[in-house]
C-alpha positions in Angstrom: -108.3 226.2 -22.4 -106.8 226.6 -19.0 -108.9 229.3 -17.2 -109.0 229.9 -13.5 -112.0 228.5 -11.7 -114.4 231.5 -11.9 -117.3 229.6 -10.4 -115.4 228.8 -7.2 -114.5 231.0 -4.3 -110.7 230.8 -3.6 -110.1 229.2 -0.3 -106.3 228.9 -0.6 -106.7 225.1 -0.5 -106.5 224.6 -4.2 -109.2 223.3 -6.5 -110.0 220.4 -4.2 -110.7 222.7 -1.2 -112.5 225.2 -3.4 -114.8 222.4 -4.6 -115.5 221.4 -1.1 -116.3 225.0 -0.1 -118.5 225.4 -3.2 -121.2 223.1 -1.6 -121.5 225.5 1.3 -121.4 228.6 -0.8 -123.9 227.5 -3.4 -127.3 227.7 -1.6 -129.3 225.6 -4.1 -126.8 222.7 -4.0 -126.6 222.8 -0.2 -130.4 223.0 0.2 -130.8 220.1 -2.3 -128.6 217.8 -0.2 -130.3 218.8 3.1 -133.7 218.4 1.5 -132.9 215.0 0.1 -131.6 213.8 3.4 -134.7 215.0 5.2 -137.0 213.4 2.6 -135.1 210.1 2.9 -135.3 210.1 6.7 -139.1 210.6 6.4 -139.2 207.6 4.0 -137.7 205.3 6.6 -134.6 203.3 7.5 -133.3 201.7 4.4 -133.6 204.8 2.3 -131.9 207.1 4.8 -129.1 204.5 5.0 -128.6 204.3 1.3 -128.7 208.0 0.5 -125.2 208.9 1.7 -123.8 206.5 -0.9 -126.2 207.4 -3.7 -125.8 211.2 -3.5 -122.0 211.4 -4.1 -122.1 208.7 -6.8 -124.9 210.6 -8.6 -123.1 213.9 -8.2 -119.9 212.5 -9.6 -121.6 210.9 -12.6 -123.6 214.1 -13.4 -120.6 216.3 -12.8 -118.4 214.2 -15.1 -121.0 214.5 -17.9 -121.3 218.2 -17.2 -117.5 218.6 -17.6 -117.8 217.4 -21.2 -120.5 219.9 -22.2 -119.4 222.6 -24.6 -121.2 225.4 -22.8 -122.5 226.3 -19.4 -126.1 225.2 -18.6 -128.0 228.0 -17.1 -130.8 226.3 -15.2 -130.9 228.4 -12.0 -134.7 229.0 -12.1 -135.4 225.3 -12.7 -133.0 224.1 -10.0 -134.3 226.6 -7.5 -137.9 225.7 -8.2 -137.1 222.0 -7.8 -135.5 222.6 -4.4 -138.6 224.6 -3.4 -140.7 221.6 -4.4 -138.5 219.2 -2.5 -138.7 221.4 0.6 -142.5 221.5 0.2 -142.6 217.7 0.1 -140.7 217.5 3.3 -142.7 220.3 5.0 -146.0 218.6 4.1 -144.7 215.3 5.2 -145.7 213.7 1.9 -145.0 210.0 2.1 -143.6 209.1 -1.3 -143.6 205.4 -2.3 -140.4 203.8 -1.2 -139.4 203.0 -4.8 -139.6 206.7 -5.7 -137.4 208.2 -3.0 -133.9 207.0 -4.2 -134.5 207.4 -7.9 -135.8 210.9 -7.3 -132.7 211.7 -5.3 -130.5 210.3 -8.0 -132.2 212.2 -10.8 -132.2 215.5 -8.9 -128.6 215.2 -7.8 -127.4 214.3 -11.3 -129.2 217.3 -12.7 -127.7 219.7 -10.2 -124.3 218.1 -10.8 -124.7 218.4 -14.5 -125.2 222.1 -14.1 -122.2 222.4 -11.7 -120.0 220.4 -14.0 -120.9 222.5 -17.0 -120.0 225.6 -15.0 -116.5 224.1 -14.3 -115.9 222.8 -17.8 -112.7 224.0 -19.4 -111.2 225.4 -16.2 -107.9 224.2 -14.8 -108.5 222.0 -11.8 -112.2 221.3 -12.7 -111.9 217.6 -12.0 -110.3 218.2 -8.6 -113.0 220.7 -7.7 -115.7 218.3 -8.7 -114.1 215.6 -6.6 -113.9 218.0 -3.7 -117.5 218.8 -3.9 -118.4 215.1 -4.2 -116.5 214.4 -1.0 -118.3 217.3 0.8 -121.6 215.9 -0.3 -120.7 212.5 1.0 -119.6 213.9 4.4 -122.6 216.2 4.8 -125.2 213.6 3.8 -123.6 211.1 6.2 -123.4 213.5 9.1 -127.0 214.6 8.6 -128.4 211.1 8.1 -126.9 209.4 11.1 -128.5 211.4 13.9 -131.8 211.7 12.1 -132.1 208.0 11.4 -135.5 206.5 12.4 -137.0 205.5 14.7 -137.5 209.0 15.7 -139.7 210.7 18.2 -142.6 212.9 17.1 -140.6 216.0 17.9 -138.0 215.0 15.4 -140.7 214.5 12.8 -141.9 218.0 13.5 -138.3 219.3 13.2 -138.0 217.6 9.8 -141.2 219.4 8.6 -139.8 222.7 9.9 -136.6 222.1 8.1 -138.6 221.4 4.9 -140.5 224.7 5.3 -137.3 226.6 5.7 -135.9 225.0 2.6 -139.0 226.0 0.7 -138.9 229.6 2.1 -135.3 230.1 1.2 -135.9 228.6 -2.3 -138.8 230.9 -2.9 -136.7 233.9 -1.9 -134.0 232.8 -4.3 -136.6 232.3 -7.0 -137.9 235.8 -6.5 -134.4 237.2 -6.7 -133.6 235.2 -9.9 -136.9 236.4 -11.5 -136.2 240.0 -10.5 -132.5 239.9 -11.5 -132.1 237.4 -14.4 -128.5 236.2 -15.1 
């Protein structure tokens, strides 16, 4: 099967560029990455430093497994609810145990990548698109983690909480839309 990439917006840059653009055009994936970065920054220095390496690796692994699936996983409601919960953790400044932050990030990222990979399965250029999105996740998580790295002032902590509340609000709006207009 050599179908065009129906789940990617054509950017004119080929599958690689389409994959990179997908991160910014898929709200749940983008909010997941931002939410995980904010959560790791709240957890402290070593976790925020490790996250930019963990996220792309987990995305690539989950996406590769998703590419092998015979049919597309339709988990939009679950993924959106998970992002809303993640935003809520950040907004409420819930201090997760340090040993929970990175495994939680790995599991959530792998799940979202599994869904994304299953959507690309069987399409021409699917692997290139997956690699493009993996690179976009690495760049975004690094660019967000560096300026927010602790120690941070109290105003930055408040900004993190505000970011978490916006992630929650956007996810709840998307949940309402998905419930009202099921796929």
